C-alpha positions as CSV (number, residue, x, y, z in Angstrom):
1,M,21.2,-86.7,-19.1
2,I,22.1,-83.1,-19.9
3,G,18.6,-81.9,-19.1
4,F,18.9,-83.5,-15.7
5,G,22.2,-81.6,-15.0
6,I,20.7,-78.3,-16.0
7,G,17.6,-79.1,-13.8
8,I,19.9,-79.6,-10.8
9,W,21.7,-76.4,-11.6
10,D,18.5,-74.4,-11.6
11,L,17.4,-75.6,-8.1
12,G,19.1,-72.7,-6.5
13,F,22.8,-73.2,-7.0
14,G,23.3,-70.1,-9.0
15,V,26.5,-68.5,-10.3
16,G,26.9,-66.5,-7.1
17,F,26.8,-69.5,-4.9
18,M,29.1,-71.7,-7.0
19,S,31.7,-69.1,-8.0
20,C,35.3,-69.6,-6.9
21,P,36.7,-66.5,-5.0
22,V,40.1,-67.1,-6.6
23,C,38.6,-66.9,-10.1
24,F,37.0,-63.5,-9.3
25,N,40.2,-62.1,-7.8
26,A,39.1,-62.1,-4.1
27,S,42.7,-62.4,-3.1
28,A,43.4,-58.9,-4.3
29,V,40.8,-57.5,-1.9
30,D,41.0,-59.7,1.2
31,E,44.4,-60.3,2.9
32,G,43.0,-63.4,4.7
33,V,42.2,-65.1,1.4
34,R,45.7,-64.2,0.0
35,A,47.4,-65.6,3.1
36,S,45.4,-68.8,3.1
37,L,46.1,-69.3,-0.6
38,N,49.8,-68.8,0.0
39,L,49.8,-71.2,2.9
40,G,47.9,-73.8,0.8
41,I,50.5,-73.5,-1.9
42,L,53.3,-74.0,0.6
43,V,51.6,-77.1,2.1
44,L,51.2,-78.6,-1.3
45,M,54.8,-77.9,-2.3
46,G,55.9,-79.5,1.0
47,V,53.8,-82.6,0.4
48,T,55.2,-82.8,-3.2
49,G,58.8,-82.5,-1.9
50,V,58.3,-85.2,0.7
51,V,56.8,-87.6,-1.9
52,L,59.6,-86.9,-4.3
53,A,62.2,-87.4,-1.6
54,G,60.6,-90.7,-0.8
55,F,60.9,-91.8,-4.4
56,L,64.5,-90.7,-4.5
57,R,65.3,-92.6,-1.4
58,F,63.7,-95.7,-2.8
59,I,65.6,-95.4,-6.1
60,V,68.9,-94.9,-4.3
61,S,68.2,-97.9,-2.1
62,I,67.4,-100.1,-5.1
63,A,70.7,-99.0,-6.8
64,R,72.7,-99.8,-3.6
65,L,71.1,-103.2,-3.3
66,S,71.7,-103.9,-6.9
67,K,75.3,-102.9,-6.7
68,A,75.9,-105.1,-3.6
69,D,74.1,-108.0,-5.3
70,M,76.3,-107.6,-8.4
71,A,79.5,-107.7,-6.2
72,Q,78.3,-110.8,-4.5
73,A,77.4,-112.4,-7.9
74,D,80.9,-111.7,-9.1
75,L,82.4,-113.4,-6.1
76,V,80.2,-116.4,-6.5
77,E,81.1,-116.6,-10.2
78,A,84.8,-116.4,-9.4
79,G,84.4,-119.3,-7.0
80,L,85.1,-117.2,-3.9
81,Q,81.8,-117.7,-2.2
82,D,83.6,-118.9,0.9
83,S,85.0,-115.5,1.5
84,L,81.6,-113.9,1.6
85,P,80.6,-112.4,5.0
86,T,77.9,-114.3,6.8
């Protein structure tokens, strides 16, 4: 299995073709690379913020529903279920 991987690697996909420009500090030379990297980081931070905000909203809504359900359960337990809003 390892020999097959090395064989594929030797088909012409050398180090120059597969190298990452970030790993070789291309952002220090090219302003376009630096700007695109910064934009990519900002986009990923925005997506992460939106997902975390969604989780927070979900947790808050669960807490509110749980609090309302507990208040209703207390009224039912006290025998005041007729005073519940319909």
